[in-house]
C-alpha positions as CSV (number, residue, x, y, z in Angstrom):
1,M,0.0,0.0,0.0
2,G,2.6,2.5,1.1
3,V,2.0,6.2,0.6
4,F,-0.3,5.5,-2.4
5,V,-3.3,5.2,-0.1
6,F,-3.0,8.9,0.7
7,L,-2.9,10.0,-3.0
8,P,-6.6,10.1,-3.6
9,L,-7.0,12.7,-0.9
10,V,-4.8,15.3,-2.7
11,L,-5.0,14.3,-6.4
12,P,-8.2,16.4,-6.8
13,F,-5.8,19.3,-7.1
14,T,-4.9,18.1,-10.5
15,A,-8.5,18.8,-11.7
16,W,-8.5,22.5,-10.7
17,P,-6.9,23.8,-13.9
18,I,-9.5,22.1,-16.1
19,A,-12.4,23.5,-14.2
20,R,-12.1,27.1,-15.6
21,L,-10.5,26.2,-19.0
22,A,-13.2,23.7,-19.8
23,E,-15.8,26.4,-19.5
24,H,-14.2,28.4,-22.2
25,H,-12.7,25.9,-24.6
26,L,-15.1,23.0,-24.6
27,H,-18.7,22.7,-25.7
28,P,-20.8,23.0,-22.5
29,R,-22.2,19.5,-23.0
30,A,-18.7,18.0,-23.2
31,A,-17.5,20.1,-20.3
32,T,-20.3,19.0,-18.1
33,W,-19.8,15.3,-18.8
34,L,-16.0,15.6,-18.3
35,L,-16.1,17.6,-15.1
36,T,-18.8,15.5,-13.6
37,G,-17.1,12.3,-14.4
38,V,-13.7,13.5,-13.0
39,A,-15.4,14.8,-9.8
40,A,-17.3,11.6,-9.2
41,V,-14.3,9.3,-9.7
42,L,-12.1,11.5,-7.5
43,A,-14.7,11.7,-4.8
44,L,-15.2,7.9,-4.7
45,C,-11.5,7.3,-4.5
46,S,-10.9,9.8,-1.7
47,T,-13.8,8.3,0.3
48,L,-12.4,4.8,-0.2
49,C,-9.0,6.2,0.9
50,L,-10.6,7.3,4.2
51,A,-12.2,3.9,4.7
52,L,-8.9,2.1,4.1
53,L,-7.1,4.4,6.6
54,M,-9.7,3.8,9.2
55,V,-9.4,0.0,8.9
56,V,-5.6,0.0,8.7
57,G,-5.1,2.6,11.5
58,T,-7.5,1.0,14.0
59,A,-6.9,-2.7,13.4
60,Q,-4.4,-2.9,16.2
61,L,-6.4,-0.9,18.7
62,P,-7.9,-2.8,21.7
63,G,-11.6,-3.2,21.6
64,N,-12.0,-2.9,17.8
65,P,-14.6,-5.3,16.3
66,L,-12.1,-6.7,13.7
67,P,-10.7,-10.2,13.9
68,D,-7.8,-10.7,16.3
69,G,-5.6,-11.8,13.5
70,W,-5.7,-8.3,11.9
71,S,-3.6,-7.0,14.8
72,D,-0.8,-9.6,14.5
73,P,2.7,-8.2,14.3
74,E,3.0,-9.5,10.7
75,V,0.0,-7.5,9.6
76,R,1.2,-4.4,11.5
77,E,4.5,-4.7,9.7
78,A,2.9,-5.1,6.3
79,L,0.6,-2.1,7.0
80,P,2.9,0.4,8.8
81,Y,0.4,3.1,9.7
82,D,0.2,4.7,13.1
83,E,-2.9,5.1,15.1
84,V,-3.2,8.9,14.4
85,A,-4.1,8.4,10.7
86,G,-6.7,5.8,11.6
87,K,-8.3,7.8,14.4
88,A,-8.4,10.9,12.2
89,A,-10.0,9.0,9.4
90,I,-13.0,8.0,11.6
91,P,-14.5,11.4,12.1
92,A,-13.6,12.5,8.6
93,L,-15.4,9.5,7.1
94,I,-18.4,10.1,9.4
95,A,-18.5,13.7,8.3
96,V,-18.4,12.8,4.6
97,V,-21.2,10.3,5.0
98,M,-23.4,12.7,7.0
99,S,-22.7,15.6,4.6
100,C,-23.5,13.6,1.5
101,A,-26.6,12.1,3.1
102,G,-27.8,15.6,4.1
103,A,-27.2,17.0,0.6
104,A,-29.1,14.1,-1.0
105,W,-32.0,14.5,1.5
106,R,-32.3,18.2,0.9
107,H,-32.3,17.6,-2.9
108,R,-35.1,15.1,-2.5
109,R,-37.0,17.4,-0.1
110,V,-37.0,20.3,-2.5
111,R,-38.3,18.0,-5.3
112,L,-41.1,16.7,-3.0
113,E,-42.1,20.2,-1.8
114,A,-42.1,21.4,-5.4
115,G,-44.3,18.5,-6.4
116,R,-46.7,19.1,-3.5
117,A,-47.0,22.7,-4.6
118,L,-48.3,21.6,-7.9
119,A,-50.7,19.1,-6.5
120,G,-54.2,19.5,-7.8
121,M,-53.0,21.3,-11.0
122,R,-53.6,19.9,-14.4
123,P,-50.8,17.5,-15.4
124,T,-49.5,19.6,-18.2
125,S,-45.9,20.0,-19.3
126,V,-46.0,23.7,-18.2
127,A,-47.4,24.6,-14.8
128,V,-48.2,28.3,-14.3
129,L,-48.3,29.4,-10.6
130,P,-50.4,32.5,-9.7
131,D,-47.5,34.3,-8.0
132,E,-46.3,37.8,-8.6
133,A,-42.7,36.7,-7.7
134,P,-40.9,36.2,-11.0
135,Y,-39.2,32.8,-11.2
136,A,-39.1,29.7,-13.3
137,Y,-37.4,26.3,-13.0
138,A,-37.4,22.8,-14.4
139,L,-38.9,20.1,-12.1
140,P,-37.6,16.6,-12.9
141,G,-39.6,13.5,-12.4
142,G,-41.3,11.4,-15.0
143,D,-41.3,13.4,-18.2
144,G,-40.6,16.5,-16.1
145,R,-42.5,19.8,-15.9
146,I,-41.6,23.5,-16.4
147,V,-42.8,25.6,-13.5
148,I,-43.2,29.4,-14.1
149,T,-45.1,32.1,-12.3
150,T,-47.4,34.7,-13.7
151,G,-44.9,37.3,-12.5
152,M,-42.2,35.9,-14.8
153,L,-44.5,35.6,-17.7
154,A,-45.5,39.3,-17.3
155,A,-41.8,40.3,-17.4
156,L,-41.0,38.6,-20.7
157,T,-42.1,39.1,-24.3
158,P,-43.5,36.1,-26.3
159,A,-40.1,35.6,-27.9
160,D,-38.4,35.6,-24.5
161,R,-40.9,33.1,-23.3
162,R,-40.1,30.7,-26.1
163,A,-36.5,31.0,-25.2
164,L,-37.3,30.4,-21.6
165,F,-39.3,27.3,-22.3
166,A,-36.6,25.9,-24.7
167,H,-34.0,26.5,-22.0
168,E,-36.0,24.6,-19.4
169,R,-36.9,21.7,-21.7
170,A,-33.1,21.4,-22.4
171,H,-32.6,21.0,-18.6
172,L,-35.2,18.3,-18.5
173,A,-34.0,16.5,-21.6
174,G,-30.4,16.5,-20.5
175,R,-31.2,15.4,-16.9
176,H,-29.1,18.3,-15.7
177,H,-30.3,17.8,-12.1
178,R,-28.3,14.5,-12.0
179,F,-25.1,16.3,-13.0
180,L,-25.7,19.0,-10.3
181,L,-26.4,16.4,-7.6
182,A,-23.4,14.3,-8.6
183,V,-21.0,17.3,-8.3
184,Q,-22.7,18.5,-5.1
185,L,-22.1,15.1,-3.5
186,A,-18.5,15.0,-4.8
187,A,-17.8,18.4,-3.3
188,R,-19.2,17.2,0.0
189,A,-17.0,14.1,-0.1
190,N,-13.9,16.1,-0.8
191,P,-13.8,19.9,-0.4
192,F,-11.0,20.1,-3.0
193,L,-13.6,19.4,-5.6
194,R,-15.6,22.5,-5.1
195,P,-14.2,24.3,-8.1
196,L,-15.5,21.5,-10.3
197,R,-19.0,21.9,-8.7
198,K,-19.0,25.6,-9.5
199,A,-17.9,25.0,-13.0
200,V,-20.6,22.4,-13.6
201,M,-23.2,24.8,-12.2
202,Y,-22.2,27.1,-15.0
203,T,-21.7,24.6,-17.8
204,V,-25.2,23.1,-17.4
205,E,-26.7,26.6,-17.8
206,R,-24.6,27.2,-20.9
207,W,-25.6,23.8,-22.2
208,A,-29.3,24.7,-21.9
209,D,-28.6,28.2,-23.3
210,E,-27.0,26.7,-26.5
211,A,-29.9,24.2,-26.8
212,A,-32.4,27.0,-26.5
213,A,-30.5,29.1,-29.1
214,T,-30.6,26.2,-31.5
215,H,-34.3,25.7,-31.0
216,V,-35.4,29.3,-31.4
217,G,-32.8,30.0,-34.1
218,S,-31.4,33.2,-32.4
219,R,-28.6,33.4,-29.9
220,R,-29.4,37.1,-29.4
221,T,-33.0,36.3,-28.4
222,V,-31.8,33.8,-25.8
223,A,-29.2,36.3,-24.5
224,R,-31.9,38.9,-24.1
225,A,-34.2,36.5,-22.3
226,V,-31.4,35.4,-19.9
227,G,-30.7,39.0,-19.0
228,K,-34.3,40.0,-18.6
229,A,-35.2,36.9,-16.5
230,A,-32.2,37.5,-14.3
231,L,-33.1,41.1,-13.7
232,A,-36.7,40.3,-13.0
233,S,-36.0,37.5,-10.6
234,R,-33.2,39.3,-8.7
235,G,-33.6,38.7,-5.0
236,T,-36.4,36.2,-5.5
237,P,-35.9,32.9,-3.5
238,I,-36.2,29.9,-5.8
239,A,-35.9,26.1,-5.5
240,T,-32.4,24.7,-5.6
241,L,-32.9,22.8,-8.8
242,A,-31.5,23.6,-12.3
243,G,-33.4,26.7,-13.2
244,F,-33.5,29.4,-15.8
245,A,-31.1,32.3,-15.1
246,T,-30.4,31.0,-11.5
247,A,-27.0,29.3,-11.8
248,G,-23.8,30.5,-13.3
249,P,-22.7,34.1,-13.8
250,V,-25.3,35.7,-16.0
251,P,-23.0,38.3,-17.6
252,R,-20.7,35.5,-18.8
253,R,-23.6,33.6,-20.2
254,V,-24.9,36.6,-22.0
255,A,-21.5,37.4,-23.4
256,A,-21.1,33.8,-24.6
257,L,-24.4,33.9,-26.3
258,L,-23.6,37.1,-28.1
259,G,-20.4,35.5,-29.4
260,P,-20.0,32.7,-31.9
261,A,-21.4,29.2,-31.1
262,P,-18.9,26.9,-29.3
263,A,-17.2,24.2,-31.4
264,P,-18.7,20.8,-30.8
265,R,-15.4,19.2,-29.8
266,L,-15.3,16.5,-27.2
267,W,-11.7,17.0,-26.2
268,P,-9.5,20.1,-26.6
269,P,-6.3,20.0,-28.8
270,A,-3.4,18.4,-26.9
271,F,-0.9,21.2,-27.2
272,T,-3.1,24.0,-25.7
273,A,-3.7,25.2,-22.2
274,A,-7.1,23.4,-22.1
275,G,-5.6,20.3,-23.6
276,L,-2.8,20.1,-21.1
277,A,-5.2,20.7,-18.2
278,A,-7.6,18.0,-19.5
279,W,-4.8,15.5,-19.8
280,G,-3.5,16.5,-16.4
281,A,-7.0,16.0,-14.9
282,A,-7.3,12.6,-16.7
283,A,-3.9,11.5,-15.4
284,G,-4.7,12.6,-11.9
285,T,-8.1,10.8,-12.0
286,T,-6.5,7.6,-13.4
287,A,-3.7,7.7,-10.8
288,S,-6.3,8.2,-8.0
289,A,-8.3,5.2,-9.3
290,M,-5.3,3.0,-9.6
291,A,-3.9,4.0,-6.2
292,S,-7.3,3.3,-4.6
293,A,-7.6,-0.1,-6.3
294,D,-4.1,-1.1,-5.5
295,S,-4.5,-0.2,-1.8
296,A,-7.8,-1.9,-1.5
297,L,-6.6,-5.1,-3.1
298,T,-3.4,-5.1,-1.0
299,L,-5.4,-4.6,2.2
300,F,-7.9,-7.3,1.1
301,F,-5.2,-10.0,0.5
302,I,-3.2,-9.2,3.6
303,L,-6.1,-9.2,5.9
304,K,-7.6,-12.2,4.3
305,A,-4.4,-14.1,5.0
306,A,-4.4,-12.9,8.6
307,T,-8.0,-13.9,9.2
308,P,-8.5,-17.5,10.2
309,L,-11.0,-19.5,8.3
């Protein structure tokens, strides 16, 4: 095992450069998939690392529930970790589990509360709430529904409304809430992954912006709708789901829509800043997975040999 068991805790640093560069040099759809995949793998590996440290560091402590053979001198020599690392891993792992469970529970609670708010309304694809507060969001579940208030409808022109609906349908079609939940859990599992969470919150909005621009046939119309919706809903509390003009820096989204459409490349050129960052993140993610797998297999075989049949 050696020092490799600690690598997954720090290798998320290798993904930091790709977070901002992917926003500018990749298509938002590709950037979302790449950043979410990297965050999920790194989070799983770092959590496994904490579990391994807990087992290894506490195997020789008296009163542990592990088999007596796990604390033999031969096992202690093969797994040379002191008690400090094992004891520190216990509260860290508990904190990770509780934090991730809390985030998942809040996500589900918001969805349930939003669903109850629509109870009794006609099961149409668009639900209009009689509320002067201007907001709109995509509510996943089944085929999904678009929720919008009369206040938001009054603030937009018919062309802006078409752009809004196209944006929200893109959120539902792309299952963007799953990407957001995945990076949220990853950031809770390892705080070093928070830059990736912020980046994905922006790229899913850009993904929906580009889909809406393709649908309505005008990038300028979508840019105007994004700006107007953001100004209208300023200060309005909204559900924490993927919503229109609620995530990601709005000025950057508008500027991107007023510029040329992003190239549909899945991977940046190798000899560019984005390409080097992408390969660095891929290498760090691969190294993290390999280190976790190697440590887990080593621990399994050593402790299996130390455990009497």
